[in-house]
Backbone as a printed PyTorch tensor [residue, N CA C, xyz], in Angstrom:
tensor([[[232.5470, -10.9090, 203.2900],
         [231.1490, -11.1190, 203.4710],
         [230.8270, -11.1400, 204.7060]],

        [[229.8930, -10.2900, 205.2080],
         [229.5110, -10.2240, 206.5030],
         [228.0240, -11.0630, 206.6730]],

        [[228.1140, -11.8800, 207.6430],
         [226.9520, -12.7200, 207.8790],
         [225.9340, -12.0950, 208.8690]],

        [[224.6450, -11.9910, 208.6560],
         [223.8180, -11.3870, 209.6410],
         [223.1230, -12.7180, 209.9770]],

        [[223.4030, -12.9810, 211.2790],
         [222.4860, -14.0500, 211.7050],
         [221.5450, -13.8310, 212.9640]],

        [[220.3900, -14.2090, 212.5730],
         [219.2960, -14.0640, 213.7640],
         [219.1260, -15.0230, 214.6830]],

        [[219.2710, -14.5810, 216.0870],
         [219.3310, -15.4100, 216.8870],
         [218.0180, -15.4830, 217.4380]],

        [[217.3910, -16.3390, 217.7660],
         [216.2550, -16.4570, 218.8520],
         [216.3830, -17.3470, 220.1410]],

        [[216.2400, -16.6480, 220.9120],
         [216.5820, -17.2680, 222.4350],
         [215.0950, -17.4820, 223.0760]],

        [[214.7570, -18.6570, 223.2720],
         [213.6510, -19.0100, 223.7780],
         [213.7420, -19.7420, 225.0650]],

        [[213.3140, -19.1120, 226.1740],
         [213.4310, -19.7810, 227.4220],
         [212.4130, -20.5380, 227.7870]],

        [[212.4290, -21.2720, 228.6790],
         [211.3060, -22.1430, 229.1380],
         [210.1760, -21.4970, 229.6660]],

        [[210.6780, -20.4130, 230.5060],
         [209.4260, -19.4350, 230.7870],
         [208.8510, -18.7840, 229.7840]],

        [[209.5210, -18.4840, 228.6860],
         [208.7310, -17.8280, 227.7120],
         [207.9800, -18.8430, 226.9460]],

        [[208.3680, -20.0790, 226.7410],
         [207.4580, -21.0550, 226.2560],
         [206.3220, -21.3080, 227.1120]],

        [[206.5240, -21.2640, 228.3730],
         [205.2750, -21.4110, 229.1480],
         [204.3450, -20.3630, 229.2750]],

        [[205.0260, -19.0560, 229.0250],
         [203.8570, -17.9540, 228.8400],
         [203.1160, -18.0830, 227.5020]],

        [[203.8030, -18.4580, 226.4040],
         [203.1030, -18.6560, 225.2270],
         [202.1120, -19.9100, 225.4820]],

        [[202.5380, -20.9930, 225.8430],
         [201.4950, -22.1950, 226.1950],
         [200.4550, -21.6900, 226.9590]],

        [[200.6360, -20.8170, 228.2300],
         [199.4610, -20.3480, 229.0620],
         [198.6260, -19.2450, 228.1820]],

        [[199.3330, -18.6240, 227.2810],
         [198.3480, -17.5450, 226.5150],
         [197.3660, -18.5750, 225.6880]],

        [[197.8980, -19.5780, 224.8710],
         [197.1350, -20.2580, 224.0110],
         [196.1210, -21.1160, 224.9620]],

        [[196.3420, -21.6270, 226.1890],
         [195.3200, -22.2340, 226.8630],
         [194.4400, -21.1520, 227.5160]],

        [[194.6640, -20.0880, 227.4240],
         [193.5740, -19.0150, 228.1690],
         [192.6680, -18.7850, 226.9770]],

        [[193.1720, -18.6800, 225.5960],
         [192.2900, -18.7260, 224.6580],
         [191.2220, -19.7500, 224.4750]],

        [[192.0150, -20.8610, 224.6940],
         [191.0490, -22.1540, 224.6450],
         [189.9560, -22.2010, 225.7570]],

        [[190.3900, -21.6720, 227.1070],
         [189.4590, -21.7810, 228.1270],
         [188.3230, -20.5350, 228.0750]],

        [[188.7360, -19.4550, 227.2230],
         [187.9860, -18.4610, 227.0620],
         [186.6830, -18.9470, 226.0800]],

        [[187.0460, -19.5740, 225.1410],
         [186.1490, -20.4360, 224.1640],
         [185.3040, -21.3150, 224.6260]],

        [[185.8960, -22.2990, 225.6650],
         [185.0740, -23.0850, 226.3940],
         [184.4430, -22.7920, 227.2120]],

        [[184.7530, -21.5750, 227.9730],
         [183.8890, -21.0270, 228.9870],
         [182.6930, -20.2720, 228.4770]],

        [[182.8070, -19.6770, 227.1730],
         [181.6730, -18.9490, 226.5460],
         [180.5450, -19.9910, 226.0840]],

        [[180.9780, -21.3060, 225.9220],
         [180.0010, -22.1190, 225.5020],
         [179.4750, -22.9130, 226.5660]],

        [[180.1830, -23.1050, 227.5930],
         [179.7840, -23.4810, 229.0200],
         [178.8980, -22.7870, 229.7850]],

        [[178.8990, -21.2880, 229.5320],
         [178.1970, -20.3170, 230.2570],
         [176.8690, -20.1190, 229.4940]],

        [[176.5070, -20.7860, 228.5260],
         [175.1750, -20.7150, 227.7400],
         [174.0490, -20.5920, 228.9460]],

        [[174.0370, -21.1720, 229.6220],
         [172.7820, -21.2200, 230.4470],
         [172.6030, -19.9840, 231.3990]],

        [[173.8240, -19.3960, 231.8640],
         [174.0760, -18.2310, 232.7180],
         [173.3460, -16.9270, 231.9800]],

        [[173.2670, -16.9040, 230.7290],
         [172.9340, -15.6920, 230.0860],
         [174.0640, -15.0910, 229.1180]],

        [[173.7100, -14.3710, 228.2390],
         [174.7930, -13.6440, 227.2810],
         [175.6880, -12.7340, 228.1550]],

        [[175.4910, -11.9950, 229.0330],
         [176.4000, -11.1410, 229.6780],
         [177.2540, -12.1110, 230.3580]],

        [[177.0850, -12.9680, 231.0130],
         [178.1420, -14.0760, 231.6920],
         [179.0370, -14.3920, 230.7820]],

        [[178.2840, -15.0390, 229.4330],
         [179.0320, -15.6630, 228.4080],
         [180.1800, -14.7170, 227.7960]],

        [[179.6330, -13.6960, 227.3740],
         [180.4770, -12.6770, 226.7390],
         [181.6210, -12.1210, 227.8460]],

        [[181.3460, -12.0460, 229.0170],
         [182.1710, -11.5600, 230.0160],
         [183.3400, -12.7060, 230.1560]],

        [[183.0100, -13.8850, 230.2550],
         [184.1210, -14.8190, 230.4390],
         [184.8830, -14.8140, 229.0340]],

        [[184.5220, -14.8420, 227.8010],
         [185.1220, -14.7040, 226.8030],
         [186.0650, -13.6170, 226.7310]],

        [[185.5990, -12.4240, 227.0200],
         [186.3490, -11.1910, 226.8370],
         [187.5280, -11.1110, 228.0240]],

        [[187.0640, -11.7020, 229.1400],
         [187.9940, -11.8300, 230.1240],
         [189.0700, -12.3780, 229.7760]],

        [[188.7870, -13.8220, 229.2870],
         [189.7360, -14.8680, 229.1330],
         [190.6360, -14.3250, 227.9360]],

        [[190.0020, -13.5530, 227.1000],
         [190.8250, -13.2000, 225.5980],
         [191.9310, -12.1180, 226.0790]],

        [[191.4710, -11.1310, 227.1100],
         [192.2380, -10.1340, 227.7120],
         [193.3070, -10.5800, 228.4350]],

        [[193.0900, -11.5850, 229.3020],
         [193.8730, -12.4930, 229.9330],
         [195.1250, -12.8470, 229.0840]],

        [[194.8280, -13.5990, 228.0330],
         [195.4870, -14.1350, 227.0610],
         [196.4400, -13.0250, 226.3870]],

        [[195.9030, -12.0290, 225.8020],
         [196.6340, -10.9230, 225.4600],
         [197.7570, -10.6460, 226.1900]],

        [[197.3010, -10.0870, 227.7330],
         [198.3850,  -9.6800, 228.6980],
         [199.3110, -10.7810, 228.7440]],

        [[199.2660, -12.2680, 228.9320],
         [200.0710, -13.0320, 229.2170],
         [201.0440, -12.7680, 227.7040]],

        [[200.5050, -12.8060, 226.8020],
         [201.2440, -12.9210, 225.5010],
         [202.1940, -11.6950, 225.1730]],

        [[201.4660, -10.5680, 225.5850],
         [202.2140,  -9.2010, 225.6580],
         [203.5900,  -9.1510, 226.6660]],

        [[203.5710,  -9.9730, 227.6410],
         [204.6600, -10.0280, 228.5780],
         [205.7660, -10.8560, 228.3480]],

        [[205.3810, -11.8590, 227.2050],
         [206.4340, -12.8820, 226.7370],
         [207.3160, -12.3250, 225.8050]],

        [[208.4250, -12.9550, 225.4090],
         [209.5940, -12.3170, 224.6350],
         [208.9680, -11.9500, 223.0900]],

        [[208.0790, -13.1910, 222.7370],
         [207.5080, -13.0960, 221.3310],
         [206.4970, -11.7340, 221.4200]],

        [[205.8070, -11.5870, 222.4430],
         [204.8080, -10.3290, 222.4120],
         [205.4930,  -9.0970, 222.1790]],

        [[206.5990,  -9.0790, 223.0290],
         [207.6340,  -7.7580, 223.0580],
         [207.7040,  -7.6110, 221.6910]],

        [[208.2650,  -8.4350, 220.9450],
         [208.6820,  -8.2870, 219.6270],
         [207.6900,  -7.9780, 218.8110]],

        [[206.5490,  -8.6370, 218.8580],
         [205.4300,  -8.1830, 218.1180],
         [204.9120,  -6.6200, 218.3760]],

        [[205.0870,  -6.4460, 219.5600],
         [204.6760,  -4.9250, 219.8230],
         [205.6070,  -3.8730, 219.2650]],

        [[206.8780,  -4.4150, 219.5290],
         [207.9560,  -3.5600, 218.8270],
         [207.5700,  -3.3820, 217.1450]],

        [[207.5930,  -4.6000, 216.5450],
         [207.2680,  -4.4870, 215.0620],
         [206.0070,  -3.5540, 214.6880]],

        [[205.1760,  -3.6910, 215.6840],
         [203.9100,  -2.6980, 215.3110],
         [204.1320,  -1.3400, 215.4700]],

        [[204.9700,  -0.8410, 216.5720],
         [205.5480,   0.6040, 216.7450],
         [206.3740,   0.9860, 215.5040]],

        [[207.2040,   0.0170, 215.0170],
         [208.1620,   0.1240, 213.8360],
         [206.9820,   0.6340, 212.5690]],

        [[206.3300,  -0.2200, 212.6510],
         [205.4130,  -0.2070, 211.3520],
         [204.7960,   1.1060, 211.2490]],

        [[204.1720,   1.2960, 212.3800],
         [203.5090,   2.8400, 212.6640],
         [204.3640,   3.8320, 212.1350]],

        [[205.6320,   3.9390, 212.7470],
         [206.5620,   4.6650, 212.4320],
         [206.9380,   4.9760, 211.0720]],

        [[207.0090,   3.8720, 210.2880],
         [207.3450,   3.7810, 208.8280],
         [206.2210,   4.3640, 208.2000]],

        [[204.8620,   3.9690, 208.4520],
         [203.7100,   4.4400, 207.7610],
         [203.7480,   6.0220, 207.9100]],

        [[204.1200,   6.7570, 208.8010],
         [204.0220,   8.0520, 209.2260],
         [205.0900,   8.8690, 208.4060]],

        [[205.9010,   7.9000, 207.8110],
         [206.9380,   8.6310, 206.9120],
         [206.8610,   8.7240, 205.4490]],

        [[205.6400,   7.9010, 205.1900],
         [205.0110,   7.9820, 203.8540],
         [204.5940,   9.4020, 203.2720]],

        [[204.9720,   9.7040, 202.2140],
         [204.4250,  11.1010, 201.4760],
         [203.1220,  10.4190, 200.7650]],

        [[201.8910,  10.6800, 201.1950],
         [200.6020,  10.4420, 200.3450],
         [200.3360,  11.4360, 199.1740]],

        [[200.0570,  10.8950, 198.1040],
         [199.6600,  12.0810, 197.2570],
         [198.5720,  13.0140, 197.6060]],

        [[198.4330,  14.1060, 196.9070],
         [197.4930,  15.0440, 197.0570],
         [196.0500,  14.3470, 196.2170]],

        [[194.8500,  15.1080, 196.6920],
         [193.6090,  14.5280, 196.1150],
         [193.7200,  14.6780, 194.6800]],

        [[194.2260,  15.8680, 194.3150],
         [194.1680,  16.1730, 192.5480],
         [195.0760,  14.8710, 191.9200]],

        [[196.2290,  14.6280, 192.5520],
         [197.1670,  13.7590, 191.8540],
         [196.7150,  12.6740, 191.9610]],

        [[196.0950,  12.0130, 193.2600],
         [195.3680,  10.6980, 193.1510],
         [194.3370,  10.5140, 191.9530]],

        [[193.4540,  11.4930, 191.9030],
         [192.5360,  11.3120, 190.8930],
         [193.1000,  11.3280, 189.4780]],

        [[194.1470,  12.1200, 189.2390],
         [194.9020,  12.3330, 187.9950],
         [195.2320,  10.6250, 187.5550]],

        [[196.2250,  10.1060, 188.5620],
         [196.5600,   8.9340, 188.3330],
         [195.5360,   7.8170, 188.2940]],

        [[194.5210,   7.9380, 189.0830],
         [193.2420,   6.9570, 188.7950],
         [192.5850,   6.9600, 187.4470]],

        [[192.6350,   8.3470, 186.8430],
         [191.9980,   8.5340, 185.5540],
         [192.9730,   8.0260, 184.3610]],

        [[194.3330,   8.0290, 184.7140],
         [195.2970,   7.3100, 183.8310],
         [195.1550,   5.9560, 183.7490]],

        [[194.8620,   5.5380, 184.7960],
         [194.7550,   3.9690, 185.0600],
         [193.6710,   3.3600, 184.4710]],

        [[192.4030,   4.2340, 184.5780],
         [191.2890,   3.6170, 183.7070],
         [191.4040,   3.8540, 182.3730]],

        [[192.0410,   4.8800, 182.0850],
         [192.3480,   5.1110, 180.5020],
         [193.1020,   4.0870, 179.7950]],

        [[194.2080,   3.7040, 180.6750],
         [195.0350,   2.7080, 180.0440],
         [194.1070,   1.3510, 180.1920]],

        [[193.2830,   0.9680, 181.0720],
         [192.4540,  -0.2430, 181.0370],
         [191.7150,  -0.1390, 179.7590]],

        [[190.9660,   0.8990, 179.5450],
         [189.9790,   0.8910, 178.0990],
         [190.7480,   0.8690, 177.1190]],

        [[191.9520,   1.2670, 177.0380],
         [192.8520,   1.2790, 175.6370],
         [193.1990,  -0.3560, 175.4980]],

        [[193.7380,  -0.8260, 176.5600],
         [194.1410,  -2.2090, 176.6530],
         [193.0550,  -3.3420, 176.2240]],

        [[191.8310,  -2.7890, 176.8700],
         [190.4390,  -3.6160, 176.6610],
         [190.2750,  -3.7610, 175.0480]],

        [[190.2360,  -2.3560, 174.5750],
         [190.0680,  -2.2690, 173.0110],
         [190.9490,  -2.9630, 171.9390]],

        [[192.3370,  -2.8480, 172.4630],
         [193.1980,  -3.5270, 171.7610],
         [193.3620,  -4.9600, 171.8460]],

        [[192.9300,  -5.6520, 173.0040],
         [192.6880,  -7.0140, 173.2050],
         [191.5670,  -7.2530, 172.3110]],

        [[190.4190,  -6.6190, 172.3790],
         [189.3520,  -7.0980, 171.6040],
         [189.6580,  -7.0920, 170.1160]],

        [[190.1900,  -6.0650, 169.7670],
         [190.4790,  -6.0830, 168.2480],
         [191.2820,  -7.0210, 167.8600]],

        [[192.3770,  -7.4490, 168.9310],
         [193.2430,  -8.2880, 168.3490],
         [192.6370,  -9.7990, 168.3110]],

        [[191.7280, -10.1490, 169.3680],
         [190.8550, -11.4130, 169.2010],
         [190.0580, -11.4910, 168.0410]],

        [[189.2100, -10.2780, 167.6450],
         [188.4800, -10.1140, 166.5770],
         [189.3100, -10.4470, 165.1480]],

        [[190.5820,  -9.8610, 165.0230],
         [191.4390, -10.1830, 163.8930],
         [191.7600, -11.6520, 163.8520]],

        [[192.2680, -12.0770, 165.0400],
         [192.8480, -13.6420, 165.0190],
         [191.6200, -14.3420, 164.4300]],

        [[190.3190, -14.1070, 165.0240],
         [189.0570, -14.9860, 164.8400],
         [188.7570, -14.9430, 163.5670]],

        [[189.0310, -13.7430, 162.7190],
         [188.5420, -13.5270, 161.3290],
         [189.9110, -14.4960, 160.5370]],

        [[190.7930, -14.2250, 160.8340],
         [192.3470, -15.0650, 160.1150],
         [191.8910, -16.3450, 160.2290]],

        [[191.7970, -16.9200, 161.5160],
         [191.6180, -18.3950, 161.4770],
         [190.1970, -18.8610, 160.9900]],

        [[189.1350, -18.4250, 161.4120],
         [187.8700, -19.0380, 160.9750],
         [187.4500, -18.6410, 159.5620]],

        [[187.7710, -17.3490, 159.1750],
         [187.3070, -17.0420, 157.8270],
         [188.2190, -17.3620, 156.6810]],

        [[189.4120, -16.8210, 156.9290],
         [190.4830, -17.3500, 155.9210],
         [191.0120, -18.6270, 155.8410]],

        [[191.4040, -19.0170, 157.1660],
         [192.2210, -20.4380, 156.9290],
         [191.1820, -21.5970, 156.9140]],

        [[190.1720, -21.6930, 157.8410],
         [189.1250, -22.7430, 157.8440],
         [188.1340, -22.6080, 156.9350]],

        [[187.7970, -21.4050, 156.6790],
         [186.6280, -20.9210, 155.7130],
         [185.2200, -21.4630, 156.3920]],

        [[185.1710, -21.3070, 157.7630],
         [184.0290, -21.4490, 158.5290],
         [183.3570, -19.8590, 158.4930]],

        [[182.3300, -19.8680, 157.7270],
         [181.5950, -18.5340, 157.8770],
         [180.4840, -18.6330, 158.8100]],

        [[180.1940, -17.6770, 159.4690],
         [179.3540, -17.6920, 160.5730],
         [178.0630, -17.4210, 159.8570]]])
């Protein structure tokens, strides 16, 4: 049996980058509320700049690089998917709707049959 172990190496510098990124997000939010008297442009400017700085710091960390690589791999895999043509998608949708209608009728008939058996035949409760 071959064991595949995933090793995560996290350096102090990488942890510091993640902490700095989180601190920048908090600072951006605090700055947004503290700049209320300066006007909306200043508020939004501080928020956007702080969030952009946090994203940049996160992107240069090892976790950020792994996240970006995961995103690229995901996009590459989605491009490999063969999507159905419009006609086929409509046919499958109609099959699903038809099946739902048939199942709804079946469950309704089963419910009414059981109601008749239990309430009318066994218990004798006439409505």
